[in-house]
All heavy atoms as atom14 arrays in JSON, in Angstrom:
{
  "sequence": "MEKRETFVVHIISQEGSTWQGQVTWLDEKETKNFRSLLELIKLMDTALEDREDA",
  "atom14_mask": [
    [1, 1, 1, 1, 1, 1, 1, 1, 0, 0, 0, 0, 0, 0],
    [1, 1, 1, 1, 1, 1, 1, 1, 1, 0, 0, 0, 0, 0],
    [1, 1, 1, 1, 1, 1, 1, 1, 1, 0, 0, 0, 0, 0],
    [1, 1, 1, 1, 1, 1, 1, 1, 1, 1, 1, 0, 0, 0],
    [1, 1, 1, 1, 1, 1, 1, 1, 1, 0, 0, 0, 0, 0],
    [1, 1, 1, 1, 1, 1, 1, 0, 0, 0, 0, 0, 0, 0],
    [1, 1, 1, 1, 1, 1, 1, 1, 1, 1, 1, 0, 0, 0],
    [1, 1, 1, 1, 1, 1, 1, 0, 0, 0, 0, 0, 0, 0],
    [1, 1, 1, 1, 1, 1, 1, 0, 0, 0, 0, 0, 0, 0],
    [1, 1, 1, 1, 1, 1, 1, 1, 1, 1, 0, 0, 0, 0],
    [1, 1, 1, 1, 1, 1, 1, 1, 0, 0, 0, 0, 0, 0],
    [1, 1, 1, 1, 1, 1, 1, 1, 0, 0, 0, 0, 0, 0],
    [1, 1, 1, 1, 1, 1, 0, 0, 0, 0, 0, 0, 0, 0],
    [1, 1, 1, 1, 1, 1, 1, 1, 1, 0, 0, 0, 0, 0],
    [1, 1, 1, 1, 1, 1, 1, 1, 1, 0, 0, 0, 0, 0],
    [1, 1, 1, 1, 0, 0, 0, 0, 0, 0, 0, 0, 0, 0],
    [1, 1, 1, 1, 1, 1, 0, 0, 0, 0, 0, 0, 0, 0],
    [1, 1, 1, 1, 1, 1, 1, 0, 0, 0, 0, 0, 0, 0],
    [1, 1, 1, 1, 1, 1, 1, 1, 1, 1, 1, 1, 1, 1],
    [1, 1, 1, 1, 1, 1, 1, 1, 1, 0, 0, 0, 0, 0],
    [1, 1, 1, 1, 0, 0, 0, 0, 0, 0, 0, 0, 0, 0],
    [1, 1, 1, 1, 1, 1, 1, 1, 1, 0, 0, 0, 0, 0],
    [1, 1, 1, 1, 1, 1, 1, 0, 0, 0, 0, 0, 0, 0],
    [1, 1, 1, 1, 1, 1, 1, 0, 0, 0, 0, 0, 0, 0],
    [1, 1, 1, 1, 1, 1, 1, 1, 1, 1, 1, 1, 1, 1],
    [1, 1, 1, 1, 1, 1, 1, 1, 0, 0, 0, 0, 0, 0],
    [1, 1, 1, 1, 1, 1, 1, 1, 0, 0, 0, 0, 0, 0],
    [1, 1, 1, 1, 1, 1, 1, 1, 1, 0, 0, 0, 0, 0],
    [1, 1, 1, 1, 1, 1, 1, 1, 1, 0, 0, 0, 0, 0],
    [1, 1, 1, 1, 1, 1, 1, 1, 1, 0, 0, 0, 0, 0],
    [1, 1, 1, 1, 1, 1, 1, 0, 0, 0, 0, 0, 0, 0],
    [1, 1, 1, 1, 1, 1, 1, 1, 1, 0, 0, 0, 0, 0],
    [1, 1, 1, 1, 1, 1, 1, 1, 0, 0, 0, 0, 0, 0],
    [1, 1, 1, 1, 1, 1, 1, 1, 1, 1, 1, 0, 0, 0],
    [1, 1, 1, 1, 1, 1, 1, 1, 1, 1, 1, 0, 0, 0],
    [1, 1, 1, 1, 1, 1, 0, 0, 0, 0, 0, 0, 0, 0],
    [1, 1, 1, 1, 1, 1, 1, 1, 0, 0, 0, 0, 0, 0],
    [1, 1, 1, 1, 1, 1, 1, 1, 0, 0, 0, 0, 0, 0],
    [1, 1, 1, 1, 1, 1, 1, 1, 1, 0, 0, 0, 0, 0],
    [1, 1, 1, 1, 1, 1, 1, 1, 0, 0, 0, 0, 0, 0],
    [1, 1, 1, 1, 1, 1, 1, 1, 0, 0, 0, 0, 0, 0],
    [1, 1, 1, 1, 1, 1, 1, 1, 1, 0, 0, 0, 0, 0],
    [1, 1, 1, 1, 1, 1, 1, 1, 0, 0, 0, 0, 0, 0],
    [1, 1, 1, 1, 1, 1, 1, 1, 0, 0, 0, 0, 0, 0],
    [1, 1, 1, 1, 1, 1, 1, 1, 0, 0, 0, 0, 0, 0],
    [1, 1, 1, 1, 1, 1, 1, 0, 0, 0, 0, 0, 0, 0],
    [1, 1, 1, 1, 1, 0, 0, 0, 0, 0, 0, 0, 0, 0],
    [1, 1, 1, 1, 1, 1, 1, 1, 0, 0, 0, 0, 0, 0],
    [1, 1, 1, 1, 1, 1, 1, 1, 1, 0, 0, 0, 0, 0],
    [1, 1, 1, 1, 1, 1, 1, 1, 0, 0, 0, 0, 0, 0],
    [1, 1, 1, 1, 1, 1, 1, 1, 1, 1, 1, 0, 0, 0],
    [1, 1, 1, 1, 1, 1, 1, 1, 1, 0, 0, 0, 0, 0],
    [1, 1, 1, 1, 1, 1, 1, 1, 0, 0, 0, 0, 0, 0],
    [1, 1, 1, 1, 1, 0, 0, 0, 0, 0, 0, 0, 0, 0]
  ],
  "atom14_positions": [
    [[13.74, 16.17, 9.36], [13.98, 14.99, 8.55], [12.71, 14.14, 8.51], [12.08, 13.9, 9.53], [15.13, 14.19, 9.15], [15.59, 13.06, 8.29], [17.19, 12.49, 8.87], [16.91, 10.76, 8.84], [0.0, 0.0, 0.0], [0.0, 0.0, 0.0], [0.0, 0.0, 0.0], [0.0, 0.0, 0.0], [0.0, 0.0, 0.0], [0.0, 0.0, 0.0]],
    [[12.36, 13.67, 7.33], [11.16, 12.87, 7.18], [11.39, 11.44, 7.61], [12.45, 10.88, 7.4], [10.73, 12.87, 5.72], [10.26, 14.23, 5.23], [9.77, 14.18, 3.81], [9.17, 13.16, 3.41], [9.98, 15.15, 3.1], [0.0, 0.0, 0.0], [0.0, 0.0, 0.0], [0.0, 0.0, 0.0], [0.0, 0.0, 0.0], [0.0, 0.0, 0.0]],
    [[10.37, 10.86, 8.25], [10.44, 9.44, 8.63], [10.09, 8.6, 7.42], [9.19, 8.92, 6.66], [9.45, 9.16, 9.76], [9.48, 7.72, 10.21], [8.65, 7.53, 11.44], [8.5, 6.14, 11.93], [9.22, 5.07, 11.42], [0.0, 0.0, 0.0], [0.0, 0.0, 0.0], [0.0, 0.0, 0.0], [0.0, 0.0, 0.0], [0.0, 0.0, 0.0]],
    [[10.79, 7.54, 7.23], [10.53, 6.62, 6.12], [9.58, 5.51, 6.57], [9.64, 5.08, 7.72], [11.82, 6.02, 5.61], [12.72, 7.05, 5.01], [14.0, 6.43, 4.55], [14.89, 7.47, 4.09], [15.47, 7.47, 2.91], [15.28, 6.48, 2.09], [16.26, 8.46, 2.56], [0.0, 0.0, 0.0], [0.0, 0.0, 0.0], [0.0, 0.0, 0.0]],
    [[8.76, 5.07, 5.68], [7.84, 3.98, 5.93], [8.2, 2.82, 5.01], [8.72, 3.03, 3.92], [6.4, 4.41, 5.68], [5.95, 5.6, 6.51], [5.92, 5.33, 8.0], [5.69, 4.19, 8.41], [6.09, 6.28, 8.76], [0.0, 0.0, 0.0], [0.0, 0.0, 0.0], [0.0, 0.0, 0.0], [0.0, 0.0, 0.0], [0.0, 0.0, 0.0]],
    [[7.88, 1.6, 5.45], [8.21, 0.43, 4.66], [6.94, -0.33, 4.32], [6.14, -0.66, 5.2], [9.17, -0.5, 5.44], [10.32, 0.26, 5.82], [9.59, -1.68, 4.6], [0.0, 0.0, 0.0], [0.0, 0.0, 0.0], [0.0, 0.0, 0.0], [0.0, 0.0, 0.0], [0.0, 0.0, 0.0], [0.0, 0.0, 0.0], [0.0, 0.0, 0.0]],
    [[6.76, -0.59, 3.02], [5.63, -1.35, 2.52], [6.16, -2.56, 1.76], [7.16, -2.46, 1.05], [4.78, -0.52, 1.56], [4.12, 0.67, 2.19], [4.75, 1.91, 2.18], [2.88, 0.56, 2.76], [4.15, 3.01, 2.75], [2.26, 1.67, 3.34], [2.9, 2.89, 3.33], [0.0, 0.0, 0.0], [0.0, 0.0, 0.0], [0.0, 0.0, 0.0]],
    [[5.49, -3.7, 1.92], [5.79, -4.88, 1.13], [4.6, -5.11, 0.21], [3.46, -5.21, 0.67], [6.02, -6.12, 2.02], [6.2, -7.37, 1.17], [7.23, -5.91, 2.92], [0.0, 0.0, 0.0], [0.0, 0.0, 0.0], [0.0, 0.0, 0.0], [0.0, 0.0, 0.0], [0.0, 0.0, 0.0], [0.0, 0.0, 0.0], [0.0, 0.0, 0.0]],
    [[4.87, -5.17, -1.09], [3.82, -5.35, -2.09], [3.93, -6.76, -2.65], [4.99, -7.16, -3.14], [3.94, -4.3, -3.22], [2.87, -4.53, -4.27], [3.86, -2.89, -2.65], [0.0, 0.0, 0.0], [0.0, 0.0, 0.0], [0.0, 0.0, 0.0], [0.0, 0.0, 0.0], [0.0, 0.0, 0.0], [0.0, 0.0, 0.0], [0.0, 0.0, 0.0]],
    [[2.84, -7.49, -2.55], [2.78, -8.86, -3.07], [1.79, -8.86, -4.23], [0.58, -8.67, -4.02], [2.32, -9.82, -1.96], [2.23, -11.23, -2.41], [3.32, -12.05, -2.52], [1.17, -11.96, -2.78], [2.93, -13.24, -2.94], [1.62, -13.21, -3.11], [0.0, 0.0, 0.0], [0.0, 0.0, 0.0], [0.0, 0.0, 0.0], [0.0, 0.0, 0.0]],
    [[2.3, -9.05, -5.45], [1.45, -9.1, -6.63], [0.94, -10.53, -6.78], [1.74, -11.47, -6.91], [2.22, -8.68, -7.91], [2.9, -7.32, -7.72], [1.3, -8.71, -9.12], [1.99, -6.19, -7.39], [0.0, 0.0, 0.0], [0.0, 0.0, 0.0], [0.0, 0.0, 0.0], [0.0, 0.0, 0.0], [0.0, 0.0, 0.0], [0.0, 0.0, 0.0]],
    [[-0.37, -10.7, -6.76], [-0.97, -12.02, -6.86], [-1.33, -12.33, -8.31], [-1.14, -13.45, -8.78], [-2.21, -12.13, -5.94], [-1.75, -11.99, -4.49], [-2.95, -13.44, -6.17], [-2.87, -11.9, -3.49], [0.0, 0.0, 0.0], [0.0, 0.0, 0.0], [0.0, 0.0, 0.0], [0.0, 0.0, 0.0], [0.0, 0.0, 0.0], [0.0, 0.0, 0.0]],
    [[-1.84, -11.34, -9.02], [-2.21, -11.57, -10.43], [-2.16, -10.26, -11.2], [-2.04, -9.18, -10.62], [-3.6, -12.19, -10.54], [-4.58, -11.28, -10.09], [0.0, 0.0, 0.0], [0.0, 0.0, 0.0], [0.0, 0.0, 0.0], [0.0, 0.0, 0.0], [0.0, 0.0, 0.0], [0.0, 0.0, 0.0], [0.0, 0.0, 0.0], [0.0, 0.0, 0.0]],
    [[-2.25, -10.4, -12.52], [-2.31, -9.25, -13.4], [-3.45, -9.48, -14.38], [-3.41, -10.42, -15.17], [-1.0, -9.09, -14.16], [-1.02, -7.94, -15.12], [0.23, -7.84, -15.96], [1.15, -8.64, -15.81], [0.27, -6.88, -16.84], [0.0, 0.0, 0.0], [0.0, 0.0, 0.0], [0.0, 0.0, 0.0], [0.0, 0.0, 0.0], [0.0, 0.0, 0.0]],
    [[-4.47, -8.64, -14.27], [-5.63, -8.75, -15.16], [-6.04, -7.36, -15.57], [-5.95, -6.41, -14.79], [-6.79, -9.43, -14.44], [-6.53, -10.88, -14.09], [-7.69, -11.51, -13.33], [-8.82, -11.05, -13.51], [-7.44, -12.44, -12.57], [0.0, 0.0, 0.0], [0.0, 0.0, 0.0], [0.0, 0.0, 0.0], [0.0, 0.0, 0.0], [0.0, 0.0, 0.0]],
    [[-6.5, -7.22, -16.81], [-6.95, -5.92, -17.27], [-5.85, -4.88, -17.26], [-6.09, -3.72, -16.95], [0.0, 0.0, 0.0], [0.0, 0.0, 0.0], [0.0, 0.0, 0.0], [0.0, 0.0, 0.0], [0.0, 0.0, 0.0], [0.0, 0.0, 0.0], [0.0, 0.0, 0.0], [0.0, 0.0, 0.0], [0.0, 0.0, 0.0], [0.0, 0.0, 0.0]],
    [[-4.64, -5.29, -17.57], [-3.47, -4.39, -17.63], [-3.14, -3.72, -16.3], [-2.59, -2.61, -16.28], [-3.68, -3.32, -18.71], [-3.84, -3.92, -19.96], [0.0, 0.0, 0.0], [0.0, 0.0, 0.0], [0.0, 0.0, 0.0], [0.0, 0.0, 0.0], [0.0, 0.0, 0.0], [0.0, 0.0, 0.0], [0.0, 0.0, 0.0], [0.0, 0.0, 0.0]],
    [[-3.5, -4.34, -15.2], [-3.14, -3.79, -13.89], [-2.89, -4.93, -12.91], [-3.11, -6.09, -13.22], [-4.21, -2.81, -13.37], [-3.68, -2.1, -12.25], [-5.5, -3.51, -13.0], [0.0, 0.0, 0.0], [0.0, 0.0, 0.0], [0.0, 0.0, 0.0], [0.0, 0.0, 0.0], [0.0, 0.0, 0.0], [0.0, 0.0, 0.0], [0.0, 0.0, 0.0]],
    [[-2.4, -4.59, -11.74], [-2.04, -5.59, -10.73], [-3.13, -5.75, -9.68], [-3.84, -4.8, -9.35], [-0.78, -5.15, -9.98], [0.47, -5.08, -10.78], [0.76, -5.74, -11.94], [1.62, -4.3, -10.47], [2.02, -5.42, -12.35], [2.57, -4.54, -11.47], [1.95, -3.44, -9.44], [3.82, -3.93, -11.46], [3.19, -2.84, -9.44], [4.12, -3.09, -10.45]],
    [[-3.2, -6.95, -9.13], [-4.03, -7.23, -7.96], [-3.12, -7.92, -6.95], [-2.24, -8.69, -7.33], [-5.21, -8.16, -8.29], [-6.24, -7.56, -9.22], [-5.86, -7.66, -10.68], [-5.36, -8.67, -11.13], [-6.06, -6.58, -11.41], [0.0, 0.0, 0.0], [0.0, 0.0, 0.0], [0.0, 0.0, 0.0], [0.0, 0.0, 0.0], [0.0, 0.0, 0.0]],
    [[-3.35, -7.61, -5.67], [-2.51, -8.25, -4.66], [-2.74, -7.7, -3.27], [-3.85, -7.26, -2.95], [0.0, 0.0, 0.0], [0.0, 0.0, 0.0], [0.0, 0.0, 0.0], [0.0, 0.0, 0.0], [0.0, 0.0, 0.0], [0.0, 0.0, 0.0], [0.0, 0.0, 0.0], [0.0, 0.0, 0.0], [0.0, 0.0, 0.0], [0.0, 0.0, 0.0]],
    [[-1.67, -7.73, -2.47], [-1.73, -7.27, -1.09], [-0.56, -6.33, -0.82], [0.53, -6.52, -1.35], [-1.61, -8.43, -0.11], [-2.77, -9.37, -0.1], [-2.57, -10.49, 0.9], [-1.46, -10.94, 1.12], [-3.66, -10.93, 1.5], [0.0, 0.0, 0.0], [0.0, 0.0, 0.0], [0.0, 0.0, 0.0], [0.0, 0.0, 0.0], [0.0, 0.0, 0.0]],
    [[-0.81, -5.34, 0.02], [0.26, -4.46, 0.48], [0.27, -4.52, 2.0], [-0.78, -4.47, 2.65], [0.08, -3.01, -0.03], [-1.22, -2.4, 0.41], [1.26, -2.14, 0.38], [0.0, 0.0, 0.0], [0.0, 0.0, 0.0], [0.0, 0.0, 0.0], [0.0, 0.0, 0.0], [0.0, 0.0, 0.0], [0.0, 0.0, 0.0], [0.0, 0.0, 0.0]],
    [[1.46, -4.67, 2.57], [1.62, -4.71, 4.01], [2.46, -3.52, 4.44], [3.54, -3.28, 3.91], [2.32, -6.01, 4.47], [1.53, -7.11, 4.03], [2.47, -6.06, 5.99], [0.0, 0.0, 0.0], [0.0, 0.0, 0.0], [0.0, 0.0, 0.0], [0.0, 0.0, 0.0], [0.0, 0.0, 0.0], [0.0, 0.0, 0.0], [0.0, 0.0, 0.0]],
    [[1.92, -2.75, 5.38], [2.62, -1.62, 5.97], [3.33, -2.17, 7.2], [2.71, -2.47, 8.22], [1.62, -0.55, 6.33], [2.18, 0.72, 6.86], [3.48, 1.12, 6.86], [1.45, 1.78, 7.46], [3.6, 2.36, 7.42], [2.36, 2.79, 7.81], [0.11, 1.98, 7.75], [1.98, 3.98, 8.42], [-0.26, 3.16, 8.34], [0.66, 4.15, 8.67]],
    [[4.64, -2.37, 7.08], [5.39, -3.07, 8.12], [5.39, -2.35, 9.45], [5.32, -2.98, 10.51], [6.82, -3.32, 7.66], [6.99, -4.29, 6.49], [8.46, -4.49, 6.17], [6.31, -5.61, 6.76], [0.0, 0.0, 0.0], [0.0, 0.0, 0.0], [0.0, 0.0, 0.0], [0.0, 0.0, 0.0], [0.0, 0.0, 0.0], [0.0, 0.0, 0.0]],
    [[5.47, -1.03, 9.45], [5.53, -0.28, 10.7], [4.27, -0.43, 11.54], [4.33, -0.4, 12.77], [5.81, 1.2, 10.42], [7.12, 1.4, 9.69], [8.11, 0.73, 10.06], [7.17, 2.2, 8.75], [0.0, 0.0, 0.0], [0.0, 0.0, 0.0], [0.0, 0.0, 0.0], [0.0, 0.0, 0.0], [0.0, 0.0, 0.0], [0.0, 0.0, 0.0]],
    [[3.14, -0.58, 10.89], [1.86, -0.72, 11.6], [1.35, -2.16, 11.58], [0.28, -2.44, 12.11], [0.81, 0.2, 10.97], [1.16, 1.67, 11.1], [1.15, 2.15, 12.55], [0.27, 1.73, 13.32], [2.05, 2.95, 12.89], [0.0, 0.0, 0.0], [0.0, 0.0, 0.0], [0.0, 0.0, 0.0], [0.0, 0.0, 0.0], [0.0, 0.0, 0.0]],
    [[2.08, -3.05, 10.91], [1.68, -4.46, 10.8], [0.25, -4.59, 10.28], [-0.58, -5.33, 10.8], [1.84, -5.18, 12.13], [3.27, -5.22, 12.6], [3.4, -5.95, 13.91], [4.85, -6.01, 14.35], [5.31, -4.9, 15.1], [0.0, 0.0, 0.0], [0.0, 0.0, 0.0], [0.0, 0.0, 0.0], [0.0, 0.0, 0.0], [0.0, 0.0, 0.0]],
    [[-0.05, -3.84, 9.21], [-1.39, -3.8, 8.63], [-1.31, -4.25, 7.17], [-0.45, -3.78, 6.42], [-1.92, -2.37, 8.71], [-3.32, -2.2, 8.25], [-3.82, -0.77, 8.45], [-3.27, -0.05, 9.3], [-4.76, -0.41, 7.75], [0.0, 0.0, 0.0], [0.0, 0.0, 0.0], [0.0, 0.0, 0.0], [0.0, 0.0, 0.0], [0.0, 0.0, 0.0]],
    [[-2.2, -5.17, 6.76], [-2.23, -5.68, 5.4], [-3.58, -5.36, 4.77], [-4.62, -5.55, 5.4], [-1.98, -7.2, 5.37], [-0.7, -7.46, 5.93], [-2.04, -7.75, 3.96], [0.0, 0.0, 0.0], [0.0, 0.0, 0.0], [0.0, 0.0, 0.0], [0.0, 0.0, 0.0], [0.0, 0.0, 0.0], [0.0, 0.0, 0.0], [0.0, 0.0, 0.0]],
    [[-3.54, -4.9, 3.51], [-4.77, -4.61, 2.77], [-4.64, -5.19, 1.38], [-3.56, -5.27, 0.81], [-4.97, -3.09, 2.66], [-5.08, -2.41, 4.0], [-6.29, -1.59, 4.07], [-6.36, -0.99, 5.48], [-7.53, -0.3, 5.72], [0.0, 0.0, 0.0], [0.0, 0.0, 0.0], [0.0, 0.0, 0.0], [0.0, 0.0, 0.0], [0.0, 0.0, 0.0]],
    [[-5.78, -5.58, 0.82], [-5.84, -6.06, -0.56], [-6.08, -4.88, -1.49], [-6.72, -3.91, -1.11], [-6.98, -7.07, -0.73], [-6.76, -8.31, 0.08], [-5.64, -8.8, 0.2], [-7.82, -8.84, 0.66], [0.0, 0.0, 0.0], [0.0, 0.0, 0.0], [0.0, 0.0, 0.0], [0.0, 0.0, 0.0], [0.0, 0.0, 0.0], [0.0, 0.0, 0.0]],
    [[-5.56, -4.98, -2.72], [-5.84, -3.96, -3.72], [-6.19, -4.63, -5.03], [-5.79, -5.76, -5.3], [-4.66, -3.0, -3.89], [-3.38, -3.64, -4.35], [-3.1, -3.76, -5.69], [-2.47, -4.14, -3.43], [-1.93, -4.37, -6.11], [-1.29, -4.74, -3.84], [-1.02, -4.85, -5.19], [0.0, 0.0, 0.0], [0.0, 0.0, 0.0], [0.0, 0.0, 0.0]],
    [[-6.98, -3.93, -5.85], [-7.45, -4.48, -7.12], [-6.87, -3.78, -8.34], [-7.13, -4.18, -9.46], [-8.98, -4.4, -7.18], [-9.65, -5.26, -6.12], [-11.09, -4.93, -6.02], [-11.17, -3.54, -5.57], [-12.22, -2.98, -5.02], [-13.32, -3.66, -4.89], [-12.21, -1.73, -4.63], [0.0, 0.0, 0.0], [0.0, 0.0, 0.0], [0.0, 0.0, 0.0]],
    [[-6.09, -2.72, -8.11], [-5.46, -2.01, -9.22], [-4.26, -1.24, -8.7], [-4.12, -1.01, -7.49], [-6.45, -1.03, -9.87], [-6.73, 0.03, -8.98], [0.0, 0.0, 0.0], [0.0, 0.0, 0.0], [0.0, 0.0, 0.0], [0.0, 0.0, 0.0], [0.0, 0.0, 0.0], [0.0, 0.0, 0.0], [0.0, 0.0, 0.0], [0.0, 0.0, 0.0]],
    [[-3.39, -0.84, -9.63], [-2.23, -0.05, -9.24], [-2.66, 1.27, -8.62], [-2.08, 1.71, -7.63], [-1.33, 0.18, -10.46], [-0.06, 0.97, -10.21], [0.81, 0.3, -9.16], [0.71, 1.14, -11.51], [0.0, 0.0, 0.0], [0.0, 0.0, 0.0], [0.0, 0.0, 0.0], [0.0, 0.0, 0.0], [0.0, 0.0, 0.0], [0.0, 0.0, 0.0]],
    [[-3.7, 1.87, -9.16], [-4.2, 3.14, -8.6], [-4.67, 2.94, -7.16], [-4.37, 3.75, -6.28], [-5.32, 3.69, -9.46], [-5.92, 5.01, -8.98], [-4.86, 6.1, -8.92], [-7.06, 5.43, -9.89], [0.0, 0.0, 0.0], [0.0, 0.0, 0.0], [0.0, 0.0, 0.0], [0.0, 0.0, 0.0], [0.0, 0.0, 0.0], [0.0, 0.0, 0.0]],
    [[-5.38, 1.85, -6.9], [-5.84, 1.57, -5.54], [-4.65, 1.33, -4.6], [-4.66, 1.79, -3.46], [-6.77, 0.36, -5.53], [-7.42, 0.13, -4.18], [-8.45, -0.99, -4.21], [-8.62, -1.68, -5.23], [-9.08, -1.18, -3.15], [0.0, 0.0, 0.0], [0.0, 0.0, 0.0], [0.0, 0.0, 0.0], [0.0, 0.0, 0.0], [0.0, 0.0, 0.0]],
    [[-3.61, 0.66, -5.08], [-2.39, 0.45, -4.29], [-1.77, 1.79, -3.9], [-1.44, 2.02, -2.73], [-1.38, -0.38, -5.07], [0.03, -0.47, -4.51], [0.04, -1.12, -3.14], [0.94, -1.19, -5.49], [0.0, 0.0, 0.0], [0.0, 0.0, 0.0], [0.0, 0.0, 0.0], [0.0, 0.0, 0.0], [0.0, 0.0, 0.0], [0.0, 0.0, 0.0]],
    [[-1.64, 2.68, -4.85], [-1.06, 4.0, -4.58], [-1.91, 4.77, -3.58], [-1.38, 5.4, -2.66], [-0.88, 4.78, -5.89], [0.18, 4.1, -6.75], [-0.52, 6.24, -5.63], [0.24, 4.6, -8.18], [0.0, 0.0, 0.0], [0.0, 0.0, 0.0], [0.0, 0.0, 0.0], [0.0, 0.0, 0.0], [0.0, 0.0, 0.0], [0.0, 0.0, 0.0]],
    [[-3.22, 4.72, -3.73], [-4.12, 5.41, -2.8], [-4.0, 4.84, -1.38], [-4.0, 5.6, -0.41], [-5.56, 5.33, -3.29], [-5.84, 6.22, -4.47], [-7.29, 6.11, -4.9], [-7.59, 7.01, -6.07], [-9.01, 6.91, -6.49], [0.0, 0.0, 0.0], [0.0, 0.0, 0.0], [0.0, 0.0, 0.0], [0.0, 0.0, 0.0], [0.0, 0.0, 0.0]],
    [[-3.9, 3.52, -1.26], [-3.75, 2.89, 0.07], [-2.46, 3.36, 0.74], [-2.45, 3.7, 1.93], [-3.74, 1.37, -0.05], [-5.07, 0.69, -0.32], [-4.86, -0.78, -0.68], [-5.99, 0.82, 0.87], [0.0, 0.0, 0.0], [0.0, 0.0, 0.0], [0.0, 0.0, 0.0], [0.0, 0.0, 0.0], [0.0, 0.0, 0.0], [0.0, 0.0, 0.0]],
    [[-1.38, 3.39, -0.02], [-0.09, 3.81, 0.54], [-0.12, 5.29, 0.9], [0.37, 5.69, 1.96], [1.02, 3.5, -0.45], [1.22, 2.0, -0.65], [2.3, 1.57, -2.02], [3.88, 2.04, -1.36], [0.0, 0.0, 0.0], [0.0, 0.0, 0.0], [0.0, 0.0, 0.0], [0.0, 0.0, 0.0], [0.0, 0.0, 0.0], [0.0, 0.0, 0.0]],
    [[-0.73, 6.1, 0.05], [-0.82, 7.54, 0.32], [-1.66, 7.81, 1.57], [-1.29, 8.62, 2.41], [-1.42, 8.25, -0.9], [-1.39, 9.75, -0.75], [-0.31, 10.3, -0.48], [-2.46, 10.38, -0.9], [0.0, 0.0, 0.0], [0.0, 0.0, 0.0], [0.0, 0.0, 0.0], [0.0, 0.0, 0.0], [0.0, 0.0, 0.0], [0.0, 0.0, 0.0]],
    [[-2.77, 7.11, 1.71], [-3.63, 7.26, 2.88], [-2.89, 6.86, 4.16], [-2.99, 7.53, 5.19], [-4.92, 6.43, 2.73], [-5.62, 6.9, 1.58], [-5.81, 6.55, 3.95], [0.0, 0.0, 0.0], [0.0, 0.0, 0.0], [0.0, 0.0, 0.0], [0.0, 0.0, 0.0], [0.0, 0.0, 0.0], [0.0, 0.0, 0.0], [0.0, 0.0, 0.0]],
    [[-2.12, 5.79, 4.09], [-1.35, 5.34, 5.24], [-0.35, 6.42, 5.67], [-0.19, 6.69, 6.86], [-0.62, 4.04, 4.93], [0.0, 0.0, 0.0], [0.0, 0.0, 0.0], [0.0, 0.0, 0.0], [0.0, 0.0, 0.0], [0.0, 0.0, 0.0], [0.0, 0.0, 0.0], [0.0, 0.0, 0.0], [0.0, 0.0, 0.0], [0.0, 0.0, 0.0]],
    [[0.3, 7.03, 4.71], [1.28, 8.08, 5.02], [0.58, 9.33, 5.58], [1.1, 9.96, 6.5], [2.1, 8.42, 3.79], [2.99, 7.29, 3.28], [3.68, 7.7, 2.0], [4.01, 6.88, 4.33], [0.0, 0.0, 0.0], [0.0, 0.0, 0.0], [0.0, 0.0, 0.0], [0.0, 0.0, 0.0], [0.0, 0.0, 0.0], [0.0, 0.0, 0.0]],
    [[-0.57, 9.68, 5.03], [-1.31, 10.83, 5.55], [-1.76, 10.58, 6.98], [-1.68, 11.46, 7.83], [-2.52, 11.12, 4.67], [-2.17, 11.78, 3.36], [-3.39, 11.99, 2.47], [-4.52, 11.62, 2.89], [-3.2, 12.53, 1.38], [0.0, 0.0, 0.0], [0.0, 0.0, 0.0], [0.0, 0.0, 0.0], [0.0, 0.0, 0.0], [0.0, 0.0, 0.0]],
    [[-2.25, 9.36, 7.26], [-2.68, 9.02, 8.61], [-1.51, 9.11, 9.59], [-1.68, 9.55, 10.72], [-3.28, 7.61, 8.66], [-4.62, 7.52, 7.95], [-5.19, 8.57, 7.61], [-5.09, 6.38, 7.72], [0.0, 0.0, 0.0], [0.0, 0.0, 0.0], [0.0, 0.0, 0.0], [0.0, 0.0, 0.0], [0.0, 0.0, 0.0], [0.0, 0.0, 0.0]],
    [[-0.33, 8.7, 9.15], [0.86, 8.75, 9.99], [1.24, 10.19, 10.31], [1.62, 10.51, 11.42], [2.0, 8.02, 9.28], [3.28, 7.97, 10.03], [3.11, 7.18, 11.32], [4.33, 6.45, 11.57], [4.41, 5.36, 12.26], [3.32, 4.84, 12.75], [5.55, 4.78, 12.46], [0.0, 0.0, 0.0], [0.0, 0.0, 0.0], [0.0, 0.0, 0.0]],
    [[1.13, 11.09, 9.32], [1.47, 12.51, 9.52], [0.49, 13.17, 10.47], [0.86, 14.04, 11.24], [1.48, 13.24, 8.18], [2.66, 12.87, 7.31], [2.6, 13.54, 5.94], [1.65, 14.3, 5.68], [3.53, 13.3, 5.14], [0.0, 0.0, 0.0], [0.0, 0.0, 0.0], [0.0, 0.0, 0.0], [0.0, 0.0, 0.0], [0.0, 0.0, 0.0]],
    [[-0.79, 12.77, 10.41], [-1.82, 13.37, 11.27], [-1.68, 12.95, 12.72], [-2.13, 13.64, 13.62], [-3.22, 13.0, 10.75], [-3.54, 13.67, 9.43], [-2.83, 14.65, 9.07], [-4.46, 13.22, 8.75], [0.0, 0.0, 0.0], [0.0, 0.0, 0.0], [0.0, 0.0, 0.0], [0.0, 0.0, 0.0], [0.0, 0.0, 0.0], [0.0, 0.0, 0.0]],
    [[-1.07, 11.8, 12.96], [-0.96, 11.26, 14.33], [0.09, 11.99, 15.14], [0.92, 12.69, 14.73], [-0.63, 9.78, 14.28], [0.0, 0.0, 0.0], [0.0, 0.0, 0.0], [0.0, 0.0, 0.0], [0.0, 0.0, 0.0], [0.0, 0.0, 0.0], [0.0, 0.0, 0.0], [0.0, 0.0, 0.0], [0.0, 0.0, 0.0], [0.0, 0.0, 0.0]]
  ]
}
């Protein structure tokens, strides 16, 4: 069974047809800023990959 992870996404603004804001990974209590939706997805994907490697 896969472990679930919880992220909180805070959208601060929308410019250039994309979002800017902060994402918090609750399980690791880590917050990162992002400048686009693609960057948000990459941050979340990297967090999950790091969790699987540990």
